[in-house]
py3Dmol code that shows the C-alpha trace and the ligand (Angstrom):
import py3Dmol

protein = """\
ATOM      1  CA  MET A   1       0.000   0.000   0.000  1.00  0.00           C
ATOM      2  CA  LYS A   2       1.461   3.320  -1.043  1.00  0.00           C
ATOM      3  CA  ILE A   3       1.196   5.938   1.630  1.00  0.00           C
ATOM      4  CA  ASP A   4       2.810   9.163   2.705  1.00  0.00           C
ATOM      5  CA  TYR A   5       0.939  10.066   5.857  1.00  0.00           C
ATOM      6  CA  LEU A   6       3.464  12.486   7.210  1.00  0.00           C
ATOM      7  CA  ASN A   7       4.120  14.202   3.934  1.00  0.00           C
ATOM      8  CA  ARG A   8       2.064  17.256   4.788  1.00  0.00           C
ATOM      9  CA  LEU A   9       2.793  17.286   8.475  1.00  0.00           C
ATOM     10  CA  ASN A  10       4.662  20.044  10.188  1.00  0.00           C
ATOM     11  CA  PHE A  11       7.957  19.020  11.734  1.00  0.00           C
ATOM     12  CA  THR A  12       9.187  22.456  12.724  1.00  0.00           C
ATOM     13  CA  HIS A  13       8.480  21.612  16.355  1.00  0.00           C
ATOM     14  CA  MET A  14      11.110  18.893  16.227  1.00  0.00           C
ATOM     15  CA  LYS A  15      14.111  21.139  17.015  1.00  0.00           C
ATOM     16  CA  PRO A  16      12.888  22.228  20.467  1.00  0.00           C
ATOM     17  CA  LEU A  17      11.794  18.655  21.024  1.00  0.00           C
ATOM     18  CA  PHE A  18      15.355  17.532  20.466  1.00  0.00           C
ATOM     19  CA  LEU A  19      16.386  19.697  23.411  1.00  0.00           C
ATOM     20  CA  CYS A  20      13.541  18.218  25.463  1.00  0.00           C
ATOM     21  CA  LEU A  21      14.747  14.738  24.608  1.00  0.00           C
ATOM     22  CA  ALA A  22      18.283  15.601  25.680  1.00  0.00           C
ATOM     23  CA  SER A  23      17.022  17.050  28.983  1.00  0.00           C
ATOM     24  CA  PHE A  24      14.823  14.035  29.477  1.00  0.00           C
ATOM     25  CA  ILE A  25      17.808  11.709  29.175  1.00  0.00           C
ATOM     26  CA  LEU A  26      20.030  13.878  31.396  1.00  0.00           C
ATOM     27  CA  PHE A  27      17.600  14.438  34.243  1.00  0.00           C
ATOM     28  CA  THR A  28      15.750  11.165  34.484  1.00  0.00           C
ATOM     29  CA  SER A  29      17.692   9.431  37.184  1.00  0.00           C
ATOM     30  CA  SER A  30      16.354   5.982  38.035  1.00  0.00           C
ATOM     31  CA  CYS A  31      16.171   3.052  35.617  1.00  0.00           C
ATOM     32  CA  LYS A  32      12.500   2.438  36.371  1.00  0.00           C
ATOM     33  CA  SER A  33      11.435   5.986  35.699  1.00  0.00           C
ATOM     34  CA  LEU A  34      13.696   6.047  32.650  1.00  0.00           C
ATOM     35  CA  LYS A  35      11.891   2.975  31.300  1.00  0.00           C
ATOM     36  CA  GLU A  36       8.481   4.481  32.062  1.00  0.00           C
ATOM     37  CA  GLY A  37       9.541   7.798  30.576  1.00  0.00           C
ATOM     38  CA  TRP A  38      10.841   6.037  27.477  1.00  0.00           C
ATOM     39  CA  ASP A  39       7.541   4.173  27.099  1.00  0.00           C
ATOM     40  CA  ASN A  40       5.644   7.456  27.316  1.00  0.00           C
ATOM     41  CA  LEU A  41       7.945   9.629  25.239  1.00  0.00           C
ATOM     42  CA  ASN A  42       5.963  11.230  22.413  1.00  0.00           C
ATOM     43  CA  LEU A  43       7.635  13.502  19.877  1.00  0.00           C
ATOM     44  CA  PHE A  44       4.368  14.176  18.041  1.00  0.00           C
ATOM     45  CA  PRO A  45       1.820  16.845  19.019  1.00  0.00           C
ATOM     46  CA  VAL A  46      -1.779  15.626  19.525  1.00  0.00           C
ATOM     47  CA  SER A  47      -2.824  17.371  16.306  1.00  0.00           C
ATOM     48  CA  GLN A  48      -0.676  14.896  14.390  1.00  0.00           C
ATOM     49  CA  ASP A  49      -2.503  11.941  15.945  1.00  0.00           C
ATOM     50  CA  VAL A  50      -5.674  13.465  14.514  1.00  0.00           C
ATOM     51  CA  GLU A  51      -4.144  14.072  11.102  1.00  0.00           C
ATOM     52  CA  LEU A  52      -2.486  10.652  10.930  1.00  0.00           C
ATOM     53  CA  GLY A  53      -5.790   9.028  11.884  1.00  0.00           C
ATOM     54  CA  LYS A  54      -7.595  10.755   9.028  1.00  0.00           C
ATOM     55  CA  LYS A  55      -4.902   9.682   6.569  1.00  0.00           C
ATOM     56  CA  VAL A  56      -5.003   6.064   7.701  1.00  0.00           C
ATOM     57  CA  TYR A  57      -8.825   6.084   7.621  1.00  0.00           C
ATOM     58  CA  LEU A  58      -8.785   7.240   3.995  1.00  0.00           C
ATOM     59  CA  GLU A  59      -6.162   4.658   3.059  1.00  0.00           C
ATOM     60  CA  ILE A  60      -8.149   1.851   4.664  1.00  0.00           C
ATOM     61  CA  SER A  61     -11.371   2.992   2.973  1.00  0.00           C
ATOM     62  CA  ALA A  62      -9.556   2.892  -0.353  1.00  0.00           C
ATOM     63  CA  ASN A  63      -8.353  -0.673   0.241  1.00  0.00           C
ATOM     64  CA  GLN A  64     -11.528  -2.739   0.179  1.00  0.00           C
ATOM     65  CA  THR A  65      -9.616  -5.897  -0.729  1.00  0.00           C
ATOM     66  CA  GLU A  66      -7.804  -6.051   2.553  1.00  0.00           C
ATOM     67  CA  TYR A  67     -10.390  -4.189   4.640  1.00  0.00           C
ATOM     68  CA  PRO A  68     -13.845  -5.034   3.198  1.00  0.00           C
ATOM     69  CA  GLU A  69     -16.051  -2.514   4.959  1.00  0.00           C
ATOM     70  CA  LEU A  70     -19.504  -3.650   6.046  1.00  0.00           C
ATOM     71  CA  PRO A  71     -21.888  -1.112   4.472  1.00  0.00           C
ATOM     72  CA  GLU A  72     -23.934   0.911   6.892  1.00  0.00           C
ATOM     73  CA  LYS A  73     -26.998   0.531   4.668  1.00  0.00           C
ATOM     74  CA  GLY A  74     -28.771  -2.657   5.645  1.00  0.00           C
ATOM     75  CA  ASN A  75     -26.638  -3.003   8.806  1.00  0.00           C
ATOM     76  CA  GLU A  76     -27.912   0.021  10.687  1.00  0.00           C
ATOM     77  CA  LEU A  77     -28.795  -1.936  13.838  1.00  0.00           C
ATOM     78  CA  LEU A  78     -25.348  -3.475  14.119  1.00  0.00           C
ATOM     79  CA  TYR A  79     -23.571  -0.140  13.644  1.00  0.00           C
ATOM     80  CA  GLN A  80     -25.925   1.530  16.095  1.00  0.00           C
ATOM     81  CA  TYR A  81     -25.250  -1.195  18.658  1.00  0.00           C
ATOM     82  CA  VAL A  82     -21.454  -0.877  18.491  1.00  0.00           C
ATOM     83  CA  ARG A  83     -21.555   2.930  18.448  1.00  0.00           C
ATOM     84  CA  ASN A  84     -23.802   2.875  21.482  1.00  0.00           C
ATOM     85  CA  ILE A  85     -21.174   0.881  23.406  1.00  0.00           C
ATOM     86  CA  VAL A  86     -18.460   3.348  22.374  1.00  0.00           C
ATOM     87  CA  GLN A  87     -20.644   6.270  23.463  1.00  0.00           C
ATOM     88  CA  LYS A  88     -21.300   4.655  26.854  1.00  0.00           C
ATOM     89  CA  ILE A  89     -17.539   4.320  27.362  1.00  0.00           C
ATOM     90  CA  LEU A  90     -16.875   7.932  26.298  1.00  0.00           C
ATOM     91  CA  LYS A  91     -19.641   9.216  28.596  1.00  0.00           C
ATOM     92  CA  GLY A  92     -17.830   7.662  31.562  1.00  0.00           C
ATOM     93  CA  GLU A  93     -15.565  10.732  31.299  1.00  0.00           C
ATOM     94  CA  LYS A  94     -12.359   8.764  31.783  1.00  0.00           C
ATOM     95  CA  VAL A  95     -11.242   8.702  28.143  1.00  0.00           C
ATOM     96  CA  GLU A  96      -8.559  11.206  27.185  1.00  0.00           C
ATOM     97  CA  TYR A  97      -9.372  13.314  24.084  1.00  0.00           C
ATOM     98  CA  ALA A  98     -13.019  12.162  24.226  1.00  0.00           C
ATOM     99  CA  ASN A  99     -14.047  15.417  22.526  1.00  0.00           C
ATOM    100  CA  ASP A 100     -11.012  15.817  20.280  1.00  0.00           C
ATOM    101  CA  PHE A 101     -10.679  12.488  18.485  1.00  0.00           C
ATOM    102  CA  ALA A 102     -13.047  11.074  15.849  1.00  0.00           C
ATOM    103  CA  TRP A 103     -14.181   7.885  17.677  1.00  0.00           C
ATOM    104  CA  LYS A 104     -15.642   6.623  14.439  1.00  0.00           C
ATOM    105  CA  VAL A 105     -16.627   2.957  14.195  1.00  0.00           C
ATOM    106  CA  THR A 106     -16.095   0.913  11.037  1.00  0.00           C
ATOM    107  CA  ILE A 107     -17.039  -2.767  10.863  1.00  0.00           C
ATOM    108  CA  ILE A 108     -14.956  -5.001   8.606  1.00  0.00           C
ATOM    109  CA  ASN A 109     -16.891  -7.824   6.937  1.00  0.00           C
ATOM    110  CA  ASP A 110     -14.508 -10.701   7.608  1.00  0.00           C
ATOM    111  CA  LEU A 111     -15.703 -13.590   9.736  1.00  0.00           C
ATOM    112  CA  ASN A 112     -12.308 -15.325   9.626  1.00  0.00           C
ATOM    113  CA  THR A 113     -10.431 -12.547  11.372  1.00  0.00           C
ATOM    114  CA  LEU A 114     -10.511 -12.274  15.133  1.00  0.00           C
ATOM    115  CA  ASN A 115      -9.506  -8.686  15.317  1.00  0.00           C
ATOM    116  CA  ALA A 116     -10.127  -5.094  16.272  1.00  0.00           C
ATOM    117  CA  PHE A 117      -7.836  -2.091  16.017  1.00  0.00           C
ATOM    118  CA  ALA A 118      -7.805   1.669  16.346  1.00  0.00           C
ATOM    119  CA  THR A 119      -5.749   4.261  14.504  1.00  0.00           C
ATOM    120  CA  PRO A 120      -4.248   7.354  16.104  1.00  0.00           C
ATOM    121  CA  GLY A 121      -6.982   9.953  16.489  1.00  0.00           C
ATOM    122  CA  GLY A 122      -9.668   7.367  17.322  1.00  0.00           C
ATOM    123  CA  TYR A 123     -10.838   5.560  14.177  1.00  0.00           C
ATOM    124  CA  ILE A 124     -12.036   2.207  15.541  1.00  0.00           C
ATOM    125  CA  TYR A 125     -12.177  -0.949  13.402  1.00  0.00           C
ATOM    126  CA  LEU A 126     -14.036  -4.077  14.439  1.00  0.00           C
ATOM    127  CA  TYR A 127     -14.122  -7.353  12.498  1.00  0.00           C
ATOM    128  CA  THR A 128     -17.350  -9.362  12.263  1.00  0.00           C
ATOM    129  CA  GLY A 129     -15.205 -12.397  13.210  1.00  0.00           C
ATOM    130  CA  LEU A 130     -14.586 -10.908  16.645  1.00  0.00           C
ATOM    131  CA  ILE A 131     -18.263 -10.070  17.214  1.00  0.00           C
ATOM    132  CA  ALA A 132     -19.172 -13.664  16.305  1.00  0.00           C
ATOM    133  CA  PHE A 133     -16.480 -15.038  18.651  1.00  0.00           C
ATOM    134  CA  LEU A 134     -17.437 -13.168  21.830  1.00  0.00           C
ATOM    135  CA  ASP A 135     -20.260 -14.183  24.198  1.00  0.00           C
ATOM    136  CA  SER A 136     -21.533 -10.977  25.739  1.00  0.00           C
ATOM    137  CA  GLU A 137     -21.663  -7.210  25.422  1.00  0.00           C
ATOM    138  CA  ASP A 138     -19.316  -6.572  28.353  1.00  0.00           C
ATOM    139  CA  GLN A 139     -16.617  -8.585  26.557  1.00  0.00           C
ATOM    140  CA  LEU A 140     -17.042  -6.476  23.425  1.00  0.00           C
ATOM    141  CA  ALA A 141     -17.086  -3.308  25.549  1.00  0.00           C
ATOM    142  CA  GLY A 142     -13.839  -4.493  27.183  1.00  0.00           C
ATOM    143  CA  VAL A 143     -12.179  -5.046  23.809  1.00  0.00           C
ATOM    144  CA  LEU A 144     -13.440  -1.679  22.525  1.00  0.00           C
ATOM    145  CA  GLY A 145     -12.158  -0.053  25.721  1.00  0.00           C
ATOM    146  CA  HIS A 146      -8.747  -1.595  25.022  1.00  0.00           C
ATOM    147  CA  GLU A 147      -8.721  -0.190  21.464  1.00  0.00           C
ATOM    148  CA  ILE A 148      -9.962   3.201  22.627  1.00  0.00           C
ATOM    149  CA  ALA A 149      -7.085   3.215  25.128  1.00  0.00           C
ATOM    150  CA  HIS A 150      -4.471   2.641  22.407  1.00  0.00           C
ATOM    151  CA  ALA A 151      -5.748   5.786  20.659  1.00  0.00           C
ATOM    152  CA  ALA A 152      -6.459   7.868  23.784  1.00  0.00           C
ATOM    153  CA  LYS A 153      -3.078   7.055  25.357  1.00  0.00           C
ATOM    154  CA  ARG A 154      -1.467   7.824  21.971  1.00  0.00           C
ATOM    155  CA  HIS A 155       0.408   4.529  21.869  1.00  0.00           C
ATOM    156  CA  SER A 156       0.980   4.658  18.081  1.00  0.00           C
ATOM    157  CA  THR A 157       2.766   7.987  18.044  1.00  0.00           C
ATOM    158  CA  LYS A 158       4.662   7.022  21.215  1.00  0.00           C
ATOM    159  CA  GLN A 159       5.797   3.851  19.493  1.00  0.00           C
ATOM    160  CA  LEU A 160       6.798   5.822  16.397  1.00  0.00           C
ATOM    161  CA  SER A 161       8.766   8.172  18.631  1.00  0.00           C
ATOM    162  CA  LYS A 162      10.588   5.237  20.245  1.00  0.00           C
ATOM    163  CA  THR A 163      11.305   3.408  17.019  1.00  0.00           C
ATOM    164  CA  LEU A 164      12.347   6.274  14.830  1.00  0.00           C
ATOM    165  CA  GLY A 165      12.468   9.261  17.164  1.00  0.00           C
ATOM    166  CA  VAL A 166      16.069  10.339  16.954  1.00  0.00           C
ATOM    167  CA  GLN A 167      16.177   9.543  13.257  1.00  0.00           C
ATOM    168  CA  ILE A 168      13.072  11.676  12.675  1.00  0.00           C
ATOM    169  CA  LEU A 169      14.607  14.556  14.579  1.00  0.00           C
ATOM    170  CA  ALA A 170      17.869  14.391  12.713  1.00  0.00           C
ATOM    171  CA  ASP A 171      16.409  13.951   9.247  1.00  0.00           C
ATOM    172  CA  ALA A 172      13.377  16.188   9.640  1.00  0.00           C
ATOM    173  CA  ALA A 173      15.698  18.983  10.765  1.00  0.00           C
ATOM    174  CA  LEU A 174      17.523  18.535   7.480  1.00  0.00           C
ATOM    175  CA  GLY A 175      14.211  18.602   5.613  1.00  0.00           C
ATOM    176  CA  LYS A 176      14.400  15.086   4.248  1.00  0.00           C
ATOM    177  CA  GLU A 177      10.952  14.573   2.797  1.00  0.00           C
ATOM    178  CA  GLU A 178      11.778  11.036   1.848  1.00  0.00           C
ATOM    179  CA  MET A 179      12.569  10.140   5.422  1.00  0.00           C
ATOM    180  CA  ILE A 180       9.236  11.549   6.550  1.00  0.00           C
ATOM    181  CA  LYS A 181       7.440   9.400   3.997  1.00  0.00           C
ATOM    182  CA  GLN A 182       9.226   6.320   5.267  1.00  0.00           C
ATOM    183  CA  VAL A 183       8.259   7.099   8.841  1.00  0.00           C
ATOM    184  CA  ALA A 184       4.659   7.215   7.639  1.00  0.00           C
ATOM    185  CA  THR A 185       4.988   3.776   6.113  1.00  0.00           C
ATOM    186  CA  THR A 186       6.124   2.499   9.498  1.00  0.00           C
ATOM    187  CA  LEU A 187       2.707   3.242  10.954  1.00  0.00           C
ATOM    188  CA  LEU A 188       1.072   0.427   9.027  1.00  0.00           C
ATOM    189  CA  SER A 189       3.353  -2.224  10.471  1.00  0.00           C
ATOM    190  CA  LEU A 190       3.475  -0.739  13.923  1.00  0.00           C
ATOM    191  CA  SER A 191       3.634  -3.048  16.930  1.00  0.00           C
ATOM    192  CA  PHE A 192       2.824  -2.057  20.455  1.00  0.00           C
ATOM    193  CA  SER A 193       5.159  -2.784  23.346  1.00  0.00           C
ATOM    194  CA  ARG A 194       4.067  -5.142  26.073  1.00  0.00           C
ATOM    195  CA  ALA A 195       3.921  -2.147  28.419  1.00  0.00           C
ATOM    196  CA  HIS A 196       1.418  -0.455  26.104  1.00  0.00           C
ATOM    197  CA  GLU A 197      -0.651  -3.648  25.872  1.00  0.00           C
ATOM    198  CA  THR A 198      -0.819  -3.892  29.656  1.00  0.00           C
ATOM    199  CA  ASP A 199      -1.673  -0.201  29.839  1.00  0.00           C
ATOM    200  CA  ALA A 200      -4.519  -0.628  27.311  1.00  0.00           C
ATOM    201  CA  ASP A 201      -5.856  -3.627  29.275  1.00  0.00           C
ATOM    202  CA  SER A 202      -5.826  -1.615  32.523  1.00  0.00           C
ATOM    203  CA  MET A 203      -7.381   1.446  30.924  1.00  0.00           C
ATOM    204  CA  SER A 204     -10.167  -0.714  29.530  1.00  0.00           C
ATOM    205  CA  VAL A 205     -11.189  -1.411  33.154  1.00  0.00           C
ATOM    206  CA  VAL A 206     -10.824   2.277  34.086  1.00  0.00           C
ATOM    207  CA  TYR A 207     -13.031   3.347  31.160  1.00  0.00           C
ATOM    208  CA  LEU A 208     -15.721   0.739  31.853  1.00  0.00           C
ATOM    209  CA  CYS A 209     -15.749   1.297  35.616  1.00  0.00           C
ATOM    210  CA  PRO A 210     -18.211   4.243  35.594  1.00  0.00           C
ATOM    211  CA  THR A 211     -20.613   2.326  33.282  1.00  0.00           C
ATOM    212  CA  HIS A 212     -23.132  -0.411  34.098  1.00  0.00           C
ATOM    213  CA  TYR A 213     -20.896  -3.001  32.426  1.00  0.00           C
ATOM    214  CA  ASN A 214     -18.848  -5.605  34.174  1.00  0.00           C
ATOM    215  CA  ALA A 215     -15.655  -3.541  33.875  1.00  0.00           C
ATOM    216  CA  ALA A 216     -13.446  -6.633  33.561  1.00  0.00           C
ATOM    217  CA  GLY A 217     -15.121  -7.532  30.251  1.00  0.00           C
ATOM    218  CA  ALA A 218     -11.746  -7.699  28.455  1.00  0.00           C
ATOM    219  CA  SER A 219     -10.582 -10.562  30.672  1.00  0.00           C
ATOM    220  CA  GLY A 220     -13.563 -12.579  29.362  1.00  0.00           C
ATOM    221  CA  PHE A 221     -12.046 -12.261  25.887  1.00  0.00           C
ATOM    222  CA  PHE A 222      -8.665 -13.606  27.038  1.00  0.00           C
ATOM    223  CA  LYS A 223     -10.307 -16.433  29.005  1.00  0.00           C
ATOM    224  CA  LYS A 224     -12.086 -17.492  25.826  1.00  0.00           C
ATOM    225  CA  MET A 225      -8.822 -17.304  23.890  1.00  0.00           C
ATOM    226  CA  GLU A 226      -7.123 -19.502  26.464  1.00  0.00           C
ATOM    227  CA  ASN A 227      -9.767 -22.166  26.037  1.00  0.00           C
ATOM    228  CA  GLN A 228      -9.362 -22.436  22.294  1.00  0.00           C
ATOM    229  CA  PRO A 229      -8.428 -26.024  21.297  1.00  0.00           C
ATOM    230  CA  VAL A 230      -5.909 -24.643  18.808  1.00  0.00           C
ATOM    231  CA  PRO A 231      -4.690 -21.315  20.153  1.00  0.00           C
ATOM    232  CA  PRO A 232      -3.892 -18.717  17.499  1.00  0.00           C
ATOM    233  CA  THR A 233      -0.189 -18.446  16.733  1.00  0.00           C
ATOM    234  CA  TRP A 234      -0.022 -14.866  17.976  1.00  0.00           C
ATOM    235  CA  LEU A 235      -0.628 -16.094  21.528  1.00  0.00           C
ATOM    236  CA  SER A 236       2.885 -17.558  21.580  1.00  0.00           C
ATOM    237  CA  THR A 237       4.512 -14.180  20.966  1.00  0.00           C
ATOM    238  CA  HIS A 238       1.997 -12.192  22.925  1.00  0.00           C
ATOM    239  CA  PRO A 239       2.074 -11.211  26.604  1.00  0.00           C
ATOM    240  CA  ASN A 240       0.885 -14.240  28.517  1.00  0.00           C
ATOM    241  CA  PRO A 241      -2.960 -14.287  28.556  1.00  0.00           C
ATOM    242  CA  LYS A 242      -2.888 -15.504  32.169  1.00  0.00           C
ATOM    243  CA  ASN A 243      -0.961 -12.392  33.181  1.00  0.00           C
ATOM    244  CA  ARG A 244      -3.349 -10.212  31.217  1.00  0.00           C
ATOM    245  CA  ILE A 245      -6.374 -11.799  32.879  1.00  0.00           C
ATOM    246  CA  GLN A 246      -4.742 -11.320  36.301  1.00  0.00           C
ATOM    247  CA  ASN A 247      -3.926  -7.701  35.503  1.00  0.00           C
ATOM    248  CA  ILE A 248      -7.451  -6.921  34.299  1.00  0.00           C
ATOM    249  CA  ASP A 249      -9.205  -8.729  37.151  1.00  0.00           C
ATOM    250  CA  GLY A 250      -6.796  -7.202  39.708  1.00  0.00           C
ATOM    251  CA  LYS A 251      -7.469  -3.695  38.406  1.00  0.00           C
ATOM    252  CA  HIS A 252     -11.197  -4.423  38.514  1.00  0.00           C
ATOM    253  CA  GLN A 253     -10.940  -5.416  42.190  1.00  0.00           C
ATOM    254  CA  ARG A 254      -8.747  -2.486  43.168  1.00  0.00           C
ATOM    255  CA  LEU A 255     -11.104   0.025  41.560  1.00  0.00           C
ATOM    256  CA  ALA A 256     -14.089  -1.685  43.222  1.00  0.00           C
ATOM    257  CA  CYS A 257     -16.192  -1.174  40.105  1.00  0.00           C
ATOM    258  CA  THR A 258     -19.854  -1.841  40.790  1.00  0.00           C
ATOM    259  CA  GLY A 259     -21.176  -2.509  37.262  1.00  0.00           C
ATOM    260  CA  LYS A 260     -22.272  -6.092  36.695  1.00  0.00           C
ATOM    261  CA  GLU A 261     -24.147  -6.063  33.390  1.00  0.00           C
ATOM    262  CA  THR A 262     -23.078  -8.476  30.649  1.00  0.00           C
ATOM    263  CA  TYR A 263     -26.146  -8.012  28.399  1.00  0.00           C
ATOM    264  CA  GLN A 264     -25.720 -11.549  27.141  1.00  0.00           C
ATOM    265  CA  ASN A 265     -29.233 -11.850  25.689  1.00  0.00           C
ATOM    266  CA  GLU A 266     -28.977  -8.605  23.727  1.00  0.00           C
ATOM    267  CA  TYR A 267     -25.578  -9.687  22.463  1.00  0.00           C
ATOM    268  CA  GLN A 268     -26.950 -12.990  21.198  1.00  0.00           C
ATOM    269  CA  LYS A 269     -29.403 -11.050  19.023  1.00  0.00           C
ATOM    270  CA  ILE A 270     -26.482  -9.092  17.551  1.00  0.00           C
ATOM    271  CA  LYS A 271     -24.594 -12.328  16.894  1.00  0.00           C
ATOM    272  CA  ASN A 272     -27.651 -13.610  15.046  1.00  0.00           C
ATOM    273  CA  LEU A 273     -27.551 -10.487  12.866  1.00  0.00           C
ATOM    274  CA  VAL A 274     -23.850 -11.032  12.138  1.00  0.00           C
ATOM    275  CA  ALA A 275     -24.518 -14.675  11.214  1.00  0.00           C
ATOM    276  CA  LYS A 276     -26.854 -13.469   8.447  1.00  0.00           C
ATOM    277  CA  ILE A 277     -24.267 -11.171   6.819  1.00  0.00           C
ATOM    278  CA  THR A 278     -23.053 -12.360   3.436  1.00  0.00           C
ATOM    279  CA  PRO A 279     -19.266 -12.651   3.670  1.00  0.00           C
ATOM    280  CA  VAL A 280     -17.118 -10.818   1.155  1.00  0.00           C
ATOM    281  CA  LYS A 281     -14.824 -13.039  -0.855  1.00  0.00           C
ATOM    282  CA  LYS A 282     -11.323 -12.034   0.150  1.00  0.00           C
ATOM    283  CA  GLU A 283      -8.332 -12.385  -2.086  1.00  0.00           C
ATOM    284  CA  THR A 284      -5.686 -14.538  -0.473  1.00  0.00           C
ATOM    285  CA  THR A 285      -2.790 -12.241  -1.348  1.00  0.00           C
ATOM    286  CA  PRO A 286      -2.780  -9.103   0.762  1.00  0.00           C
ATOM    287  CA  THR A 287      -2.090  -5.892  -1.113  1.00  0.00           C
ATOM    288  CA  LEU A 288       0.278  -4.743   1.591  1.00  0.00           C
ATOM    289  CA  PRO A 289       3.826  -6.022   0.993  1.00  0.00           C
ATOM    290  CA  GLN A 290       4.567  -7.088   4.570  1.00  0.00           C
ATOM    291  CA  ASP A 291       8.237  -7.924   4.029  1.00  0.00           C
ATOM    292  CA  SER A 292       9.087  -4.567   2.501  1.00  0.00           C
ATOM    293  CA  ILE A 293       8.102  -2.697   5.643  1.00  0.00           C
ATOM    294  CA  LYS A 294      10.014  -4.704   8.217  1.00  0.00           C
ATOM    295  CA  THR A 295      13.147  -2.663   7.659  1.00  0.00           C
ATOM    296  CA  ASN A 296      13.592   0.793   6.359  1.00  0.00           C
ATOM    297  CA  PRO A 297      15.965   0.187   3.444  1.00  0.00           C
ATOM    298  CA  LYS A 298      17.556   3.625   3.518  1.00  0.00           C
ATOM    299  CA  THR A 299      18.131   3.984   7.214  1.00  0.00           C
ATOM    300  CA  GLN A 300      18.250   0.310   8.143  1.00  0.00           C
ATOM    301  CA  VAL A 301      16.082   1.193  11.098  1.00  0.00           C
ATOM    302  CA  PRO A 302      14.372  -1.964  12.333  1.00  0.00           C
ATOM    303  CA  VAL A 303      10.678  -1.213  12.341  1.00  0.00           C
ATOM    304  CA  ASN A 304       9.790  -3.923  14.825  1.00  0.00           C
ATOM    305  CA  SER A 305      12.477  -4.128  17.438  1.00  0.00           C
ATOM    306  CA  GLY A 306      12.823  -4.653  21.174  1.00  0.00           C
ATOM    307  CA  ASP A 307       9.986  -6.224  23.077  1.00  0.00           C
ATOM    308  CA  GLU A 308       7.336  -5.307  20.554  1.00  0.00           C
ATOM    309  CA  ASP A 309       4.450  -7.607  20.077  1.00  0.00           C
ATOM    310  CA  LYS A 310       4.542  -9.324  16.699  1.00  0.00           C
ATOM    311  CA  ARG A 311       0.873 -10.285  16.997  1.00  0.00           C
ATOM    312  CA  HIS A 312      -0.112  -6.906  15.695  1.00  0.00           C
ATOM    313  CA  LYS A 313       1.228  -7.626  12.251  1.00  0.00           C
ATOM    314  CA  LYS A 314      -1.496 -10.185  11.917  1.00  0.00           C
ATOM    315  CA  LEU A 315      -4.018  -9.173  14.486  1.00  0.00           C
ATOM    316  CA  GLU A 316      -4.002  -5.461  14.811  1.00  0.00           C
ATOM    317  CA  LYS A 317      -2.743  -3.391  12.013  1.00  0.00           C
ATOM    318  CA  PRO A 318      -2.380  -0.531  12.105  1.00  0.00           C
ATOM    319  CA  GLY A 319      -1.846   0.085  15.758  1.00  0.00           C
ATOM    320  CA  GLY A 320      -4.669  -1.842  17.390  1.00  0.00           C
ATOM    321  CA  LYS A 321      -5.390  -4.447  19.995  1.00  0.00           C
TER     322      LYS A 321
END
"""
ligand_1 = """\
1
ZN
Zn -3.643 -3.925 22.014
"""
view = py3Dmol.view(width=600, height=400)
view.addModel(protein, "pdb")
view.setStyle({"model": 0}, {"cartoon": {"style": "trace"}})
view.addModel(ligand_1, "xyz")
view.setStyle({"model": 1}, {"stick": {}})
view.zoomTo()
view.show()
């Protein structure tokens, strides 16, 4: 997929940010806070999350082969149902940028993919395969809360800052348009760190806590995944589901959330609707050349390095669950 998300973006703020980065390294004393600071370092202003999100949304809309969008017409109830869950979460007033990001829901008509993801700036994508897999509305709300957290906590632009930060600063200062384009390409193959995954799991509980939902809904998803006779391959490279369940349930206890609703009966009706959707025939060859984006050929910057979670290549591109 040919993209140049950052082509029109303004990088003039990068010079002062370079000084900030230097100060950050000099004055952050302990290893723990250095690690936390590194995880949360973001060289992009919030406005660029919004702009990147729009760009990615347009690219995805234009790629119906890989992302066959479920039309709104004829599926109004389903869209309304998912949007209603998102609105309930946003109304809990715990979500950062609730009024600034798009929070737009798109459903992808693909029963074989167990997936959801969100772009920077809050464009949320949900596969029919995931809706069909889950058992109750609180589980879906938990998964949506997790995706909302990736956008609201700005994990994508933080990850971009970590992966290519110094390179961006150096090259953007020199006005290298080509470098900026390559950074944009990185977004599509972005992987989240385990720390960001854990953060998104925890925030899912925080966001659901003020609602009527069982706020530990996301742990229901991981419990179901654990019980699969043939676990998906991404589980082997992913943070241990047991740890994720413990983290989510522990957070739920600590926050003493009172919501208990699972809305299982309502959810079954939605699953029945999904079962009636005619699947789109998907081409087997993805249009996105996965291998070409693992390494930036000019800078030799590894796009997926460190403790990043390789599951996202398959399960959550770009920048999702
Ligand atoms: Zn995630």
